[in-house]
C-alpha positions, 0 to 999 in steps of 0.5 A, spaced: 499 500 499 505 505 501 508 503 495 502 504 491 501 511 495 508 513 493 507 511 485 500 516 486 504 521 489 509 521 483 504 521 478 501 527 481 507 531 481 509 529 474 502 532 472 504 538 476 511 539 472 508 538 466 502 543 467 507 548 470 512 547 463 505 548 459 503 554 463 510 557 462 511 556 455 504 560 454 505 566 459 512 567 456 510 568 449 513 561 447 520 560 451 520 553 453 521 552 461 526 547 462 522 540 466 528 541 472 526 548 473 519 546 473 519 541 478 523 546 482 517 551 482 512 545 484 516 544 489 515 551 492 508 552 489 506 545 493 501 539 490 496 541 487 489 541 491 484 536 489 478 541 488 483 544 483 485 538 479 478 537 478 476 543 475 481 542 469 476 536 467 469 537 463 463 536 467 457 533 465 454 526 465 455 526 457 462 529 458 468 525 457 473 524 463 479 528 459 483 535 461 483 541 458 488 541 452 491 548 452 495 551 447 498 558 445 494 563 441 499 563 436 497 556 434 489 559 434 491 564 429 492 559 424 486 555 425 480 554 420 475 556 424 469 554 419 463 551 422 467 552 429 464 555 435 469 559 439 467 562 446 471 569 447 473 572 453 472 579 452 478 582 457 482 577 456 482 575 448 479 581 444 481 588 448 487 591 448 487 593 455 487 589 461 484 594 466 476 594 466 477 601 470 476 606 465 470 603 463 467 603 470 469 611 471 465 612 464 458 609 468 460 612 474 461 619 470 455 619 465 451 614 470 452 618 476 455 624 477 462 628 478 462 626 485 461 619 484 467 619 479 471 622 484 469 617 489 471 611 484 478 615 482 479 615 490 478 608 491 483 606 486 489 605 490 484 600 494 482 597 488 490 596 485 492 593 492 486 587 491 485 581 488 482 582 480 475 579 483 475 583 489 477 590 485 471 588 480 466 588 485 469 594 489 468 598 482 462 595 481 459 598 487 461 605 487 459 606 480 452 602 480 450 603 487 443 607 487 443 608 479 437 607 476 436 600 473 430 602 468 432 606 462 440 606 463 443 607 457 450 608 458 452 600 455 449 602 449 450 609 447 456 611 451 461 605 452 461 602 445 465 607 442 471 606 448 470 599 447 470 598 439 477 603 440 480 598 444 478 591 440 485 588 438 485 587 430 489 580 432 483 577 436 477 581 432 480 577 426 479 570 430 472 572 432 470 574 424 472 567 422 468 563 427 461 561 425 458 561 432 461 566 436 460 566 444 463 572 448 463 571 456 466 577 460 467 578 468 463 585 467 456 586 468 452 585 463 449 592 462 456 594 460 458 589 454 451 586 451 449 592 447 456 593 444 458 585 443 451 584 440 451 590 435 458 591 434 461 585 434 455 581 432 456 575 437 451 570 438 451 570 445 453 574 450 454 572 458 456 578 463 455 579 470 448 580 473 447 586 477 442 585 483 436 590 483 432 593 488 425 597 487 428 599 480 435 601 483 442 597 482 444 595 488 452 595 487 452 587 488 454 582 482 450 576 482 454 570 485 459 565 481 453 559 482 448 564 479 453 565 473 453 557 472 446 557 471 446 563 467 452 560 463 448 553 461 442 557 459 447 561 454 451 555 451 444 552 450 442 558 446 447 557 440 445 550 438 448 549 431 448 542 430 453 536 432 454 533 438 452 538 444 455 538 451 449 542 455 448 546 449 455 547 447 458 543 441 463 538 442 468 541 438 468 548 441 474 552 442 475 557 448 479 563 448 482 566 455 487 570 457 493 568 461 492 572 467 485 571 468 482 567 473 476 563 469 470 566 472 466 563 466 469 556 468 463 552 467 462 554 459 470 553 458 469 546 461 465 545 456 470 547 450 474 541 447 481 546 446 483 552 450 487 557 447 491 562 452 493 569 450 500 571 453 503 577 456 507 578 450 501 576 445 496 582 448 502 587 448 503 585 441 495 586 439 494 592 434 488 597 434 482 595 429 482 600 424 475 603 423 474 600 416 475 594 418 469 593 424 463 590 423 459 596 424 462 603 425 460 607 431 456 613 428 452 615 434 455 616 441 452 619 447 456 622 453 460 627 455 467 624 456 471 625 450 477 621 452 479 614 455 478 616 463 485 612 465 487 613 472 492 618 471 488 621 465 482 622 470 487 624 475 489 630 471 481 631 469 479 633 476 486 637 478 483 641 471 475 641 473 475 647 478 480 652 474 476 649 467 469 651 470 471 658 472 474 659 465 468 656 461 463 661 465 468 667 463 469 665 456 461 665 455 461 672 459 466 674 454 462 672 448 455 674 450 457 681 452 463 684 448 463 686 441 466 682 436 473 686 435 474 685 443 471 678 444 475 675 439 482 677 441 480 676 448 477 668 447 483 667 442 488 669 448 484 664 453 485 658 449 480 658 444 482 656 437 478 659 431 480 657 424 477 660 418 479 658 411 480 663 405 473 664 401 473 661 394 473 667 388 465 665 388 463 665 395 463 673 397 462 674 404 458 681 404 453 682 399 453 690 396 447 694 398 442 695 394 444 688 389 440 684 393 433 683 395 434 677 400 440 676 405 445 671 403 443 664 406 449 660 409 448 652 409 453 648 414 454 641 417 452 641 425 457 639 430 455 643 436 449 648 438 455 653 437 456 653 429 451 659 428 455 663 433 462 662 430 459 663 423 456 670 426 464 671 429 467 669 423 463 674 418 463 679 424 455 680 423 449 679 426 445 672 423 439 669 424 439 662 426 434 657 424 433 650 429 429 644 429 430 643 437 433 648 442 432 649 449 429 654 452 435 656 456 439 656 450 434 660 446 435 665 451 442 665 452 444 665 444 447 672 442 444 672 436 437 671 434 434 664 434 428 661 430 425 654 431 422 651 426 415 647 426 417 641 422 411 644 417 414 644 410 409 650 408 409 654 414 417 653 415 418 655 408 414 662 409 418 663 415 425 662 412 422 667 406 420 672 411 427 672 415 431 672 409 428 679 406 430 681 413 438 679 413 442 673 412 440 667 415 444 660 417 441 653 417 444 646 419 439 641 415 441 635 418 437 638 424 441 635 429 449 634 430 453 628 429 461 628 433 464 622 428 466 624 421 459 623 418 454 627 415 447 625 415 441 627 411 441 634 408 433 636 409 432 639 402 427 645 405 433 650 404 434 649 397 427 653 395 429 659 399 434 662 395 438 662 388 444 663 392 447 658 397 453 659 401 456 652 403 460 653 410 464 646 412 465 646 420 469 642 424 471 642 431 476 639 436 474 637 443 479 633 448 476 632 454 469 633 453 463 633 448 459 639 447 453 635 445 449 630 448 442 627 446 439 625 453 442 629 457 441 637 458 442 641 452 443 647 456 450 645 458 453 644 451 456 650 451 459 650 458 462 643 457 465 645 450 468 651 453 471 647 459 476 643 454 483 647 455 484 648 447 477 647 444 477 649 436 472 651 431 474 650 424 470 654 418 471 653 411 466 657 406 465 653 399 464 656 393 457 658 392 451 653 390 445 656 385 439 654 389 431 653 387 428 660 388 420 659 388 419 663 382 425 659 378 423 652 381 418 650 375 424 651 369 430 648 373 431 640 372 434 640 378 430 637 384 431 640 391 434 633 393 439 633 387 441 640 390 441 638 397 445 632 396 450 637 392 451 641 398 452 635 402 457 632 398 461 639 397 461 639 405 463 632 405 468 633 400 471 638 404 472 636 410 473 628 409 467 626 412 462 620 409 455 622 407 449 618 409 442 618 409 441 618 416 437 622 420 435 626 426 430 620 427 435 615 427 440 618 432 435 619 438 432 612 436 438 609 437 441 613 443 435 615 447 429 611 444 425 616 442 425 621 436 428 627 440 422 632 439 422 637 444 415 639 445 413 647 444 409 649 451 403 653 449 
């Protein structure tokens, strides 16, 4: 009996040495660890516990009793994934960064407040000291506790932009080649599901569920036992033929990280093979190019314009007190001082305002007595300040027509603003009347777009004047976006001027012949042709892509409504 016990111990120790050799090869990016050094490590680490050894076997009555087969990610990149189901660990195999802190900071700031974001930043030393799982729980509690669960939109409207920018090209190539795609994550489901389904086009997503009480998050994630039950439901949802193991195919492949402790072990235990992304593999990941993504992020919401890593977030909170005072000062200067004084003072404060020289056919001033109507300026829409900056560039008063503007913004605007009623006849008559009184500026997209895309131009402006001046507008914001779809629009100028060096660039283009009411019947062009022509000219000047998307599309994606501000009678 003693002899058999000694032989059994030798076999266990031999397996342990072989395991350590295998893991050392994966973690070092391909540099094999010698068996002698592996045996030394085995002595230091001690004998494996029976509980952990069983964890390396598949579970289930129909599962064969064989261990995981683990391989390096380099071998996985050359595999044929046709008709294969692949389970990807989001943080370990797809994202280039390993820290989830920036994503929780976005939730704390966008779904919470400045104060909640500051609390999360102050808790970072504790998070860095704790284990990965404990740190994750702390960040989830600070970010979610007390936040309304109903209608939370940060996972669908804000996080996808940051997550897509963090996806590695190498991991995404493998994801795209797979027939059935499953993504598992240690992050809460509410943070990742919208991104994974819309922009990675996966078949199933499994994250951590957040507990809810009375419609608000408690900041506590569900236990691992519940994860196992939900994992069974996920794998059962991706049936695709072949022999199934609790819903997952016999030939399923898992891709995870060397660093990760597999919280989703129940799913990975059904995989035939597991490929591990080593540290060297992750460092070599390249950023996924915009054109390679299955779906571009055209619309996104939220105020933060940068990835809030810990050091960057510290810089933000150091700047915030000075930035708020500077932002208020900038707005006061623009509202009270004349153009001759306000422009140089605002430039000294850090605002960058660039106006490209006009082409020969696009004059700025109309000599008196030579035109019955004022000049019609048509520009793309980047922020609510577009008409104001156009007025600053021309150093003259303009009237701006808008589709939707908050009452506070209308009161504070230094130029006249008129709201359209969305009735073509009434709006046409009103714009005709305004053009007789002076110059008019219109943003026919009807809403702002942050990314390098142009939305469909409403053709109403084409019938107002025979002389249309297209203006290409672009902005640059380092820390905060000056637009919002679901927040308070009255704070848009404040957030734009809160940036240390925000910039505005305007390009006056060659004027375009429009369709006046008198000449409309004799012109072969339609109003849609003229609107598309103006859109394409602005798009070429800025290098933006023209789309057929509308204001309604944007608000349905980001907020779930048509984005119409009702008029109070």
